[in-house]
C-alpha positions, 0 to 999 in steps of 0.5 A, a space after each residue: 603196517 596196520 592200517 585201519 583200526 577205526 581211527 581214521 586213515 593213519 598208519 600203525 606201525 605196530 598191532 593198537 589195542 581197541 578200548 571195545 575189544 578189551 577183556 572181549 572173547 572173538 571167535 573171527 575177525 575180518 579185514 577191510 582196507 579201510 576197517 576191521 569186523 570182529 565177531 564175539 558169539 555170546 558167552 559168560 565169562 564170569 559170575 560175581 558173586 558165585 554164591 548165595 543163599 538157598 533162598 534166592 534174591 541174591 543179585 548177580 552180575 555176570 559179565 557177558 561176551 556177545 550181548 545187547 539190550 534185547 527183550 529175550 534175555 534169560 538166565 538158566 540154573 540148572 544142575 543134574 541130579 541122580 534119577 530116583 528109582 528104588 527097584 535099581 539093579 545093582 551095577 546099572 549106570 544111575 539115569 540122570 535128570 536135569 533140574 531147571 529153573 529160569 530167571 528173566 535178566 537184562 543187559 546193563 550196558 555200564 557194566 557190561 553185565 547181564 545182571 538178574 536176581 537168582 531163585 530159591 534152589 534146594 538142596 544145597 548145591 552147585 548149579 550151572 548158569 548160562 544164557 540165552 539172548 533169543 529165548 532157546 540157545 544157551 550158551 554152554 560156558 559151564 559156570 557154577 553158582 554156588 547155594 548154601 543153606 541160609 546162616 543165623 545168628 544167636 549171639 554174639 561174645 563179648 555183648 559190648 566193647 570200646 567206640 575205638 574199636 578193635 574188640 574181637 567179637 565172637 559171632 555165635 550161630 549156625 550154616 557158617 562156611 569158608 569163604 573167600 568173601 565172608 564179611 562182617 557188617 556193624 549197623 549203628 541203630 539210631 534212637 527214634 525221634 533223633 536226626 542223627 544217621 546210621 553209620 554202617 561198617 562192614 569189615 572183614 570176618 573169619 571163618 571158625 567153625 561152621 558155627 562160630 566166625 570171629 571180627 574186629 570191631 571198628 571206630 565209630 568218630 560221630 558219637 557225642 560225649 553225653 551218649 554212653 554207648 551206641 549199639 550196633 546191628 551184627 549180621 554176616 553174608 557169606 558171599 559179601 551181598 546177602 547180610 542175615 537180619 537177625 537183629 542181634 546187638 553189640 553196645 561200643 561204649 563212650 
């Protein structure tokens, strides 16, 4: 029998999952006659997104265990880099130095995440992300965040297509990287003085090279008959979140 699962005096013939324990990692459990206490040590389970531009400012959601609302949550970004020493002897072990940046985080109870924004980081590389809830003792789970050089868009080809969508457009620029989260945002540009509301479409992008990304245009439905074309701003996000703001447009013809 399994008694004291937190729901009263009733006996349960098989172990029953308790909602608050799902997806959590526990180091030990203490059982009493009418209760069970489980201890979840502070830890990082995942980071979303796991990549962002070197300029920083990416909104990070860190799935955690053993964290609560407090004023001492800090998020540390760090990497070990070799110490530059021109006079270093050949064959001698390379000395490593830790470079770190610390951001203030807050616990979002609804999502169960610690949230913060990434600091700027140069050069583009992988860094380790850990948290602390007391300002001193950091976790050691080893989850990494990848910084990439901020992509830039120069132009798109072709420059126009029908409002029914389906046009394959090539977006030309620099610093594109292959990513499972590559997205293209197309935002309709509303003329000044009109009451129209801008529509935003986010579609999957296809990595072609570090200088080209492709996508298919969506269908525009809210276009009045007398409108000959609608311009849409085209931007790219390598991590699905941080979009460029290049001012490059594509015309969708009515």
